[in-house]
C-alpha positions as CSV (number, residue, x, y, z in Angstrom):
1,M,-30.2,-2.2,12.5
2,G,-29.7,-0.5,9.1
3,I,-27.5,-1.7,6.3
4,A,-24.9,0.9,7.1
5,E,-24.6,-0.3,10.6
6,E,-24.3,-3.9,9.4
7,I,-21.6,-3.1,7.0
8,H,-19.7,-1.1,9.7
9,E,-20.0,-4.0,12.1
10,E,-18.7,-6.5,9.5
11,Y,-15.9,-4.1,8.6
12,I,-14.8,-3.7,12.3
13,K,-15.1,-7.4,13.0
14,N,-13.0,-8.4,9.9
15,F,-10.6,-5.5,9.6
16,D,-7.5,-7.2,11.1
17,E,-8.0,-10.3,9.0
18,W,-8.6,-8.3,5.8
19,E,-5.7,-6.0,6.4
20,K,-3.4,-9.0,7.1
21,A,-4.4,-10.5,3.7
22,A,-4.0,-7.2,1.9
23,R,-0.5,-6.8,3.4
24,K,0.5,-10.3,2.2
25,E,-0.8,-9.5,-1.3
26,R,1.2,-6.2,-1.3
27,E,4.3,-8.0,-0.1
28,R,4.0,-10.8,-2.8
29,S,3.5,-8.2,-5.5
30,V,6.8,-6.4,-5.0
31,D,9.7,-7.3,-7.3
32,W,12.5,-5.9,-5.1
33,K,15.2,-6.3,-7.8
34,K,13.1,-4.2,-10.1
35,V,12.4,-1.6,-7.3
36,T,16.1,-1.3,-6.4
37,R,17.1,-0.9,-10.1
38,R,14.5,1.7,-10.8
39,C,14.0,3.7,-7.6
40,A,16.0,6.2,-5.6
41,P,16.7,5.4,-1.9
42,E,13.9,7.7,-0.7
43,Q,11.4,6.0,-3.0
44,I,12.4,2.6,-1.8
45,K,11.8,3.7,1.8
46,G,8.4,5.0,0.8
47,I,7.5,1.8,-0.9
48,R,8.5,-0.2,2.1
49,L,6.3,1.9,4.3
50,F,3.4,1.6,1.8
51,V,3.7,-2.2,1.6
52,K,3.7,-2.7,5.3
53,Y,1.0,-0.1,6.3
54,R,-0.7,1.2,3.1
55,L,-0.1,4.8,4.1
56,Y,-0.2,6.5,0.8
57,E,0.4,10.1,1.8
58,A,3.2,9.3,4.3
59,A,4.9,6.9,1.8
60,A,4.7,9.5,-1.0
61,S,6.2,12.1,1.4
62,I,9.1,9.9,2.4
63,A,9.6,9.1,-1.3
64,K,9.7,12.9,-2.0
65,M,6.9,12.5,-4.5
66,D,3.5,13.9,-4.8
67,L,0.7,11.4,-4.1
68,Y,-0.4,11.0,-7.8
69,D,3.2,10.3,-9.0
70,F,3.7,7.8,-6.2
71,I,0.6,5.9,-7.1
72,I,1.7,5.9,-10.7
73,L,5.1,4.5,-9.6
74,L,3.4,1.7,-7.6
75,K,1.2,0.9,-10.7
76,D,4.2,0.9,-13.0
77,L,6.1,-1.4,-10.6
78,G,3.2,-3.8,-10.4
79,I,2.8,-3.3,-6.7
80,S,-0.7,-4.2,-5.4
81,R,-2.5,-1.3,-3.8
82,G,-5.0,-3.4,-2.0
């Protein structure tokens, strides 16, 4: 078995655990008071989707933002992107 296959197997084996940990990190990183003061309702909906599922493009679309601007918003708000 090659290194690529080993990495793939490890990724598949640990995906649920790693994604659960990443979701918790994203949830802890959100200051919802800051988000509600700064963001429009559509942006808040997009952020909620992102925090739960890490779906960048879908969350940016719901926020009515292009992807780059949405990522900058997450960064400015201190929201983990892991």
